[in-house]
Biopython code that builds the backbone (N, CA, C, O; Angstrom):
import numpy as np
from Bio.PDB.StructureBuilder import StructureBuilder

atoms = [
    (1, "UNK", "N", (-14.362, 11.492, -3.480)),
    (1, "UNK", "CA", (-15.142, 11.601, -2.420)),
    (1, "UNK", "C", (-14.305, 11.854, -1.093)),
    (1, "UNK", "O", (-14.754, 12.473, -0.128)),
    (2, "UNK", "N", (-13.139, 11.345, -1.154)),
    (2, "UNK", "CA", (-12.136, 11.869, -0.089)),
    (2, "UNK", "C", (-12.142, 10.758, 0.924)),
    (2, "UNK", "O", (-11.438, 10.964, 1.912)),
    (3, "UNK", "N", (-12.833, 9.560, 0.869)),
    (3, "UNK", "CA", (-12.807, 8.460, 1.720)),
    (3, "UNK", "C", (-11.436, 7.806, 1.535)),
    (3, "UNK", "O", (-10.786, 7.856, 0.491)),
    (4, "UNK", "N", (-11.034, 7.129, 2.765)),
    (4, "UNK", "CA", (-9.769, 6.424, 2.734)),
    (4, "UNK", "C", (-9.893, 4.911, 3.100)),
    (4, "UNK", "O", (-10.601, 4.691, 4.083)),
    (5, "UNK", "N", (-9.346, 3.857, 2.501)),
    (5, "UNK", "CA", (-9.429, 2.527, 3.005)),
    (5, "UNK", "C", (-8.145, 2.170, 3.697)),
    (5, "UNK", "O", (-7.080, 2.380, 3.116)),
    (6, "UNK", "N", (-8.175, 1.628, 4.939)),
    (6, "UNK", "CA", (-7.155, 1.189, 5.733)),
    (6, "UNK", "C", (-6.017, 0.421, 4.708)),
    (6, "UNK", "O", (-4.815, 0.557, 4.937)),
    (7, "UNK", "N", (-6.429, -0.260, 3.749)),
    (7, "UNK", "CA", (-5.632, -0.993, 2.890)),
    (7, "UNK", "C", (-4.407, -0.204, 2.176)),
    (7, "UNK", "O", (-3.363, -0.705, 1.758)),
    (8, "UNK", "N", (-4.826, 1.245, 2.141)),
    (8, "UNK", "CA", (-3.912, 2.059, 1.362)),
    (8, "UNK", "C", (-2.887, 2.814, 2.340)),
    (8, "UNK", "O", (-2.022, 3.574, 1.904)),
    (9, "UNK", "N", (-3.063, 2.539, 3.689)),
    (9, "UNK", "CA", (-2.086, 3.221, 4.561)),
    (9, "UNK", "C", (-0.758, 2.376, 4.470)),
    (9, "UNK", "O", (-0.719, 1.146, 4.472)),
    (10, "UNK", "N", (0.257, 3.173, 4.394)),
    (10, "UNK", "CA", (1.598, 2.724, 4.285)),
    (10, "UNK", "C", (2.037, 2.276, 5.710)),
    (10, "UNK", "O", (1.553, 2.728, 6.748)),
    (11, "UNK", "N", (3.051, 1.297, 5.629)),
    (11, "UNK", "CA", (3.664, 0.874, 6.946)),
    (11, "UNK", "C", (3.980, 1.941, 7.871)),
    (11, "UNK", "O", (3.768, 1.765, 9.071)),
    (12, "UNK", "N", (4.537, 3.190, 7.382)),
    (12, "UNK", "CA", (4.920, 4.281, 8.260)),
    (12, "UNK", "C", (3.741, 4.796, 8.654)),
    (12, "UNK", "O", (3.703, 4.985, 9.870)),
    (13, "UNK", "N", (2.634, 5.130, 7.988)),
    (13, "UNK", "CA", (1.324, 5.580, 8.634)),
    (13, "UNK", "C", (0.792, 4.741, 9.602)),
    (13, "UNK", "O", (0.176, 5.195, 10.566)),
    (14, "UNK", "N", (1.000, 3.404, 9.407)),
    (14, "UNK", "CA", (0.413, 2.510, 10.519)),
    (14, "UNK", "C", (1.194, 2.700, 11.797)),
    (14, "UNK", "O", (0.707, 2.869, 12.916)),
    (15, "UNK", "N", (2.559, 2.646, 11.455)),
    (15, "UNK", "CA", (3.523, 2.842, 12.702)),
    (15, "UNK", "C", (3.271, 4.028, 13.433)),
    (15, "UNK", "O", (3.409, 4.049, 14.657)),
    (16, "UNK", "N", (2.903, 5.043, 12.762)),
    (16, "UNK", "CA", (2.613, 6.463, 13.332)),
    (16, "UNK", "C", (1.360, 6.564, 14.289)),
    (16, "UNK", "O", (1.237, 7.397, 15.187)),
    (17, "UNK", "N", (0.476, 5.609, 13.961)),
    (17, "UNK", "CA", (-0.931, 5.562, 14.690)),
    (17, "UNK", "C", (-0.754, 5.562, 16.158)),
    (17, "UNK", "O", (0.144, 4.881, 16.654)),
    (18, "UNK", "N", (-1.580, 6.306, 16.920)),
    (18, "UNK", "CA", (-1.660, 6.335, 18.414)),
    (18, "UNK", "C", (-2.889, 6.015, 18.848)),
    (18, "UNK", "O", (-3.053, 5.877, 20.060)),
    (19, "UNK", "N", (-3.885, 5.854, 18.026)),
    (19, "UNK", "CA", (-5.161, 5.424, 18.496)),
    (19, "UNK", "C", (-5.245, 3.936, 18.986)),
    (19, "UNK", "O", (-4.807, 3.053, 18.249)),
    (20, "UNK", "N", (-5.874, 3.582, 20.388)),
    (20, "UNK", "CA", (-6.160, 2.383, 20.665)),
    (20, "UNK", "C", (-6.825, 1.570, 19.567)),
    (20, "UNK", "O", (-7.849, 1.993, 19.032)),
    (21, "UNK", "N", (-6.243, 0.356, 19.200)),
    (21, "UNK", "CA", (-6.993, -0.422, 18.030)),
    (21, "UNK", "C", (-7.189, -1.868, 18.430)),
    (21, "UNK", "O", (-6.302, -2.603, 18.866)),
    (22, "UNK", "N", (-8.440, -2.185, 18.232)),
    (22, "UNK", "CA", (-8.850, -3.605, 18.491)),
    (22, "UNK", "C", (-9.186, -4.338, 17.028)),
    (22, "UNK", "O", (-10.117, -3.931, 16.334)),
    (23, "UNK", "N", (-8.404, -5.376, 16.655)),
    (23, "UNK", "CA", (-8.720, -6.019, 15.456)),
    (23, "UNK", "C", (-9.382, -7.352, 15.852)),
    (23, "UNK", "O", (-8.814, -8.084, 16.662)),
    (24, "UNK", "N", (-10.542, -7.682, 15.315)),
    (24, "UNK", "CA", (-11.332, -8.784, 15.443)),
    (24, "UNK", "C", (-11.443, -9.635, 14.210)),
    (24, "UNK", "O", (-12.089, -9.186, 13.263)),
    (25, "UNK", "N", (-10.853, -10.869, 14.120)),
    (25, "UNK", "CA", (-10.945, -11.626, 12.838)),
    (25, "UNK", "C", (-11.352, -12.928, 13.057)),
    (25, "UNK", "O", (-10.862, -13.541, 14.005)),
    (26, "UNK", "N", (-12.239, -13.498, 12.274)),
    (26, "UNK", "CA", (-12.475, -14.884, 12.248)),
    (26, "UNK", "C", (-11.364, -15.884, 11.874)),
    (26, "UNK", "O", (-10.793, -15.756, 10.792)),
    (27, "UNK", "N", (-11.079, -16.742, 12.610)),
    (27, "UNK", "CA", (-10.019, -17.741, 12.145)),
    (27, "UNK", "C", (-10.142, -18.429, 10.701)),
    (27, "UNK", "O", (-9.194, -18.656, 9.950)),
    (28, "UNK", "N", (-11.543, -18.727, 10.448)),
    (28, "UNK", "CA", (-11.756, -19.263, 9.323)),
    (28, "UNK", "C", (-12.319, -18.425, 8.074)),
    (28, "UNK", "O", (-12.922, -18.944, 7.135)),
    (29, "UNK", "N", (-12.060, -17.170, 8.185)),
    (29, "UNK", "CA", (-12.530, -16.330, 7.214)),
    (29, "UNK", "C", (-12.005, -16.658, 5.853)),
    (29, "UNK", "O", (-10.787, -16.759, 5.702)),
    (30, "UNK", "N", (-12.798, -16.825, 4.882)),
    (30, "UNK", "CA", (-12.467, -17.218, 3.499)),
    (30, "UNK", "C", (-12.463, -16.063, 2.613)),
    (30, "UNK", "O", (-12.154, -16.230, 1.434)),
    (31, "UNK", "N", (-12.816, -14.743, 3.115)),
    (31, "UNK", "CA", (-12.788, -13.505, 2.268)),
    (31, "UNK", "C", (-11.556, -12.762, 2.432)),
    (31, "UNK", "O", (-10.922, -12.331, 1.469)),
    (32, "UNK", "N", (-11.188, -12.596, 3.708)),
    (32, "UNK", "CA", (-9.945, -11.833, 3.939)),
    (32, "UNK", "C", (-8.975, -12.707, 4.998)),
    (32, "UNK", "O", (-9.307, -12.879, 6.171)),
    (33, "UNK", "N", (-7.866, -13.178, 4.486)),
    (33, "UNK", "CA", (-7.109, -14.002, 5.393)),
    (33, "UNK", "C", (-6.772, -13.364, 6.588)),
    (33, "UNK", "O", (-6.692, -12.137, 6.639)),
    (34, "UNK", "N", (-6.542, -14.173, 7.676)),
    (34, "UNK", "CA", (-6.319, -13.671, 9.075)),
    (34, "UNK", "C", (-5.004, -13.164, 9.053)),
    (34, "UNK", "O", (-4.712, -12.318, 9.899)),
    (35, "UNK", "N", (-4.053, -13.579, 8.132)),
    (35, "UNK", "CA", (-2.691, -12.958, 7.985)),
    (35, "UNK", "C", (-2.936, -11.468, 7.672)),
    (35, "UNK", "O", (-2.046, -10.709, 8.056)),
    (36, "UNK", "N", (-3.833, -11.005, 7.136)),
    (36, "UNK", "CA", (-4.005, -9.347, 6.983)),
    (36, "UNK", "C", (-4.068, -8.857, 8.238)),
    (36, "UNK", "O", (-3.261, -7.979, 8.543)),
    (37, "UNK", "N", (-4.984, -9.301, 9.162)),
    (37, "UNK", "CA", (-5.112, -8.653, 10.502)),
    (37, "UNK", "C", (-3.748, -8.866, 11.281)),
    (37, "UNK", "O", (-3.255, -7.920, 11.896)),
    (38, "UNK", "N", (-3.193, -10.006, 11.256)),
    (38, "UNK", "CA", (-1.908, -10.173, 11.893)),
    (38, "UNK", "C", (-0.793, -9.081, 11.382)),
    (38, "UNK", "O", (-0.091, -8.441, 12.165)),
    (39, "UNK", "N", (-0.745, -8.985, 10.218)),
    (39, "UNK", "CA", (0.031, -7.988, 9.556)),
    (39, "UNK", "C", (-0.126, -6.482, 10.248)),
    (39, "UNK", "O", (0.830, -5.801, 10.618)),
    (40, "UNK", "N", (-1.485, -6.115, 10.346)),
    (40, "UNK", "CA", (-1.922, -4.763, 10.754)),
    (40, "UNK", "C", (-1.425, -4.710, 12.058)),
    (40, "UNK", "O", (-0.735, -3.764, 12.439)),
    (41, "UNK", "N", (-1.780, -5.837, 12.906)),
    (41, "UNK", "CA", (-1.588, -5.815, 14.414)),
    (41, "UNK", "C", (0.006, -5.634, 14.721)),
    (41, "UNK", "O", (0.403, -5.012, 15.707)),
    (42, "UNK", "N", (0.784, -6.181, 13.870)),
    (42, "UNK", "CA", (2.257, -6.038, 14.013)),
    (42, "UNK", "C", (2.721, -4.569, 13.539)),
    (42, "UNK", "O", (3.813, -4.170, 13.945)),
    (43, "UNK", "N", (2.020, -3.820, 12.777)),
    (43, "UNK", "CA", (2.497, -2.573, 12.341)),
    (43, "UNK", "C", (1.719, -1.380, 13.129)),
    (43, "UNK", "O", (2.087, -0.207, 13.089)),
    (44, "UNK", "N", (0.717, -1.799, 13.770)),
    (44, "UNK", "CA", (0.208, -0.701, 14.632)),
    (44, "UNK", "C", (0.579, -0.752, 16.112)),
    (44, "UNK", "O", (0.227, -1.670, 16.853)),
    (45, "UNK", "N", (1.216, 0.158, 16.442)),
    (45, "UNK", "CA", (1.674, 0.143, 17.919)),
    (45, "UNK", "C", (0.685, -0.141, 18.926)),
    (45, "UNK", "O", (-0.325, 0.561, 18.899)),
    (46, "UNK", "N", (0.784, -1.116, 19.891)),
    (46, "UNK", "CA", (-0.036, -1.494, 20.965)),
    (46, "UNK", "C", (-1.351, -2.098, 20.260)),
    (46, "UNK", "O", (-2.251, -2.213, 21.092)),
    (47, "UNK", "N", (-1.670, -2.454, 19.166)),
    (47, "UNK", "CA", (-2.798, -3.043, 18.522)),
    (47, "UNK", "C", (-2.969, -4.387, 19.332)),
    (47, "UNK", "O", (-2.023, -5.058, 19.743)),
    (48, "UNK", "N", (-4.229, -4.671, 19.496)),
    (48, "UNK", "CA", (-4.627, -6.005, 20.094)),
    (48, "UNK", "C", (-5.548, -6.718, 18.979)),
    (48, "UNK", "O", (-6.555, -6.238, 18.458)),
    (49, "UNK", "N", (-5.034, -7.831, 18.766)),
    (49, "UNK", "CA", (-5.735, -8.695, 17.784)),
    (49, "UNK", "C", (-6.301, -10.034, 18.492)),
    (49, "UNK", "O", (-5.599, -10.816, 19.132)),
    (50, "UNK", "N", (-7.694, -10.165, 18.268)),
    (50, "UNK", "CA", (-8.453, -11.241, 18.701)),
    (50, "UNK", "C", (-8.751, -12.049, 17.612)),
    (50, "UNK", "O", (-9.345, -11.563, 16.650)),
    (51, "UNK", "N", (-8.382, -13.347, 17.634)),
    (51, "UNK", "CA", (-8.819, -14.371, 16.360)),
    (51, "UNK", "C", (-9.709, -15.219, 16.988)),
    (51, "UNK", "O", (-9.421, -15.790, 18.039)),
    (52, "UNK", "N", (-10.899, -15.360, 16.355)),
    (52, "UNK", "CA", (-12.013, -16.075, 16.960)),
    (52, "UNK", "C", (-12.020, -17.347, 16.183)),
    (52, "UNK", "O", (-12.064, -17.346, 14.952)),
    (53, "UNK", "N", (-11.971, -18.554, 16.985)),
    (53, "UNK", "CA", (-12.000, -19.819, 16.381)),
    (53, "UNK", "C", (-13.339, -20.205, 15.890)),
    (53, "UNK", "O", (-14.365, -19.683, 16.327)),
    (54, "UNK", "N", (-13.326, -21.135, 14.964)),
    (54, "UNK", "CA", (-14.737, -21.657, 14.400)),
    (54, "UNK", "C", (-15.679, -20.461, 14.001)),
    (54, "UNK", "O", (-16.886, -20.437, 14.244)),
    (55, "UNK", "N", (-14.912, -19.388, 13.303)),
    (55, "UNK", "CA", (-15.697, -18.271, 12.829)),
    (55, "UNK", "C", (-15.357, -17.741, 11.508)),
    (55, "UNK", "O", (-14.144, -17.648, 11.318)),
    (56, "UNK", "N", (-16.065, -17.393, 10.606)),
    (56, "UNK", "CA", (-15.716, -16.925, 9.191)),
    (56, "UNK", "C", (-15.633, -15.353, 9.177)),
    (56, "UNK", "O", (-15.133, -14.767, 10.137)),
    (57, "UNK", "N", (-16.046, -14.780, 8.261)),
    (57, "UNK", "CA", (-15.905, -13.348, 7.853)),
    (57, "UNK", "C", (-16.791, -12.351, 8.782)),
    (57, "UNK", "O", (-16.389, -11.252, 9.164)),
    (58, "UNK", "N", (-17.928, -12.852, 9.053)),
    (58, "UNK", "CA", (-18.918, -12.114, 9.958)),
    (58, "UNK", "C", (-18.933, -12.408, 11.299)),
    (58, "UNK", "O", (-19.844, -13.066, 11.802)),
    (59, "UNK", "N", (-17.875, -11.917, 12.007)),
    (59, "UNK", "CA", (-17.625, -12.220, 13.562)),
    (59, "UNK", "C", (-18.794, -11.735, 14.169)),
    (59, "UNK", "O", (-19.382, -12.451, 14.979)),
    (60, "UNK", "N", (-19.288, -10.410, 13.834)),
    (60, "UNK", "CA", (-20.357, -9.895, 14.692)),
    (60, "UNK", "C", (-21.777, -10.528, 14.629)),
    (60, "UNK", "O", (-22.657, -10.304, 15.460)),
    (61, "UNK", "N", (-21.901, -11.349, 13.541)),
    (61, "UNK", "CA", (-22.997, -12.086, 13.375)),
    (61, "UNK", "C", (-22.939, -13.455, 13.726)),
    (61, "UNK", "O", (-23.923, -13.965, 14.260)),
    (62, "UNK", "N", (-21.717, -14.252, 13.453)),
    (62, "UNK", "CA", (-21.564, -15.593, 13.679)),
    (62, "UNK", "C", (-21.222, -15.738, 15.282)),
    (62, "UNK", "O", (-21.606, -16.736, 15.891)),
    (63, "UNK", "N", (-20.614, -14.879, 15.819)),
    (63, "UNK", "CA", (-20.131, -14.886, 17.232)),
    (63, "UNK", "C", (-20.392, -13.697, 17.964)),
    (63, "UNK", "O", (-19.509, -13.095, 18.575)),
    (64, "UNK", "N", (-21.826, -13.271, 17.912)),
    (64, "UNK", "CA", (-22.400, -12.046, 18.360)),
    (64, "UNK", "C", (-21.889, -11.747, 19.800)),
    (64, "UNK", "O", (-21.234, -10.739, 20.067)),
    (65, "UNK", "N", (-22.249, -12.722, 20.730)),
    (65, "UNK", "CA", (-21.847, -12.447, 22.154)),
    (65, "UNK", "C", (-20.477, -12.263, 22.423)),
    (65, "UNK", "O", (-20.127, -11.396, 23.224)),
    (66, "UNK", "N", (-19.541, -13.089, 21.757)),
    (66, "UNK", "CA", (-18.179, -12.898, 21.932)),
    (66, "UNK", "C", (-17.760, -11.555, 21.484)),
    (66, "UNK", "O", (-17.009, -10.882, 22.189)),
    (67, "UNK", "N", (-18.229, -11.106, 20.288)),
    (67, "UNK", "CA", (-17.947, -9.892, 19.628)),
    (67, "UNK", "C", (-18.375, -8.732, 20.633)),
    (67, "UNK", "O", (-17.604, -7.829, 20.956)),
    (68, "UNK", "N", (-19.502, -8.832, 21.029)),
    (68, "UNK", "CA", (-19.873, -7.628, 22.032)),
    (68, "UNK", "C", (-19.035, -7.617, 23.245)),
    (68, "UNK", "O", (-18.571, -6.568, 23.692)),
    (69, "UNK", "N", (-18.830, -8.796, 23.796)),
    (69, "UNK", "CA", (-17.843, -8.827, 24.994)),
    (69, "UNK", "C", (-16.436, -8.201, 24.719)),
    (69, "UNK", "O", (-15.903, -7.434, 25.521)),
    (70, "UNK", "N", (-15.894, -8.562, 23.586)),
    (70, "UNK", "CA", (-14.563, -7.981, 23.286)),
    (70, "UNK", "C", (-14.687, -6.546, 23.118)),
    (70, "UNK", "O", (-13.926, -5.794, 23.727)),
    (71, "UNK", "N", (-15.546, -6.128, 22.375)),
    (71, "UNK", "CA", (-15.669, -4.635, 22.036)),
    (71, "UNK", "C", (-15.979, -3.984, 23.412)),
    (71, "UNK", "O", (-15.210, -3.088, 23.759)),
    (72, "UNK", "N", (-16.902, -4.282, 24.162)),
    (72, "UNK", "CA", (-17.264, -3.725, 25.484)),
    (72, "UNK", "C", (-16.229, -3.535, 26.298)),
    (72, "UNK", "O", (-16.044, -2.432, 26.811)),
    (73, "UNK", "N", (-15.341, -4.679, 26.549)),
    (73, "UNK", "CA", (-14.127, -4.641, 27.327)),
    (73, "UNK", "C", (-13.087, -3.830, 26.738)),
    (73, "UNK", "O", (-12.397, -3.194, 27.534)),
    (74, "UNK", "N", (-12.824, -3.719, 25.463)),
    (74, "UNK", "CA", (-11.895, -2.872, 24.969)),
    (74, "UNK", "C", (-12.295, -1.383, 25.100)),
    (74, "UNK", "O", (-11.408, -0.542, 25.251)),
    (75, "UNK", "N", (-13.594, -1.029, 25.047)),
    (75, "UNK", "CA", (-14.090, 0.416, 25.319)),
    (75, "UNK", "C", (-14.150, 0.657, 26.764)),
    (75, "UNK", "O", (-14.410, 1.811, 27.102)),
    (76, "UNK", "N", (-13.964, -0.193, 27.649)),
    (76, "UNK", "CA", (-13.996, -0.088, 29.097)),
    (76, "UNK", "C", (-15.400, 0.026, 29.731)),
    (76, "UNK", "O", (-15.699, 0.767, 30.667)),
    (77, "UNK", "N", (-16.284, -0.900, 29.011)),
    (77, "UNK", "CA", (-17.578, -0.887, 29.405)),
    (77, "UNK", "C", (-17.829, -2.108, 30.260)),
    (77, "UNK", "O", (-17.329, -3.150, 29.834)),
    (78, "UNK", "N", (-18.511, -2.170, 31.388)),
    (78, "UNK", "CA", (-18.907, -3.285, 32.082)),
    (78, "UNK", "C", (-20.025, -4.034, 31.971)),
    (78, "UNK", "O", (-20.182, -5.091, 32.581)),
    (79, "UNK", "N", (-20.993, -3.448, 31.064)),
    (79, "UNK", "CA", (-22.168, -3.930, 30.850)),
    (79, "UNK", "C", (-23.352, -3.596, 31.771)),
    (79, "UNK", "O", (-24.495, -4.012, 31.578)),
    (80, "UNK", "N", (-22.987, -2.832, 32.758)),
    (80, "UNK", "CA", (-24.064, -2.469, 33.896)),
    (80, "UNK", "C", (-24.591, -1.017, 33.567)),
    (80, "UNK", "O", (-25.435, -0.488, 34.290)),
]
sb = StructureBuilder()
sb.init_structure("model")
sb.init_model(0)
sb.init_chain("A")
sb.init_seg("    ")
for serial, (resi, resn, name, xyz) in enumerate(atoms, 1):
    if name == "N":
        sb.init_residue(resn, " ", resi, " ")
    sb.init_atom(name, np.array(xyz, "f"), 0.0, 1.0, " ", f" {name:<3s}", serial, name[0])
structure = sb.get_structure()
């Protein structure tokens, strides 16, 4: 099918990324450990990691307002 999963990117591929990157991760995620996002944030130049307290795997559902605020700010939207 030709699709790719970020998990297969090599450290060199991640280090070569130049796309602004926002990672949002729930601190209490039981599905994917927050260490995975920390590692990605360290490997992607200029990546921004936001770890959301009292939140599990579904940040966009569990902390909708905070998620929307972070994404809007990252995209340069002011909500007006």
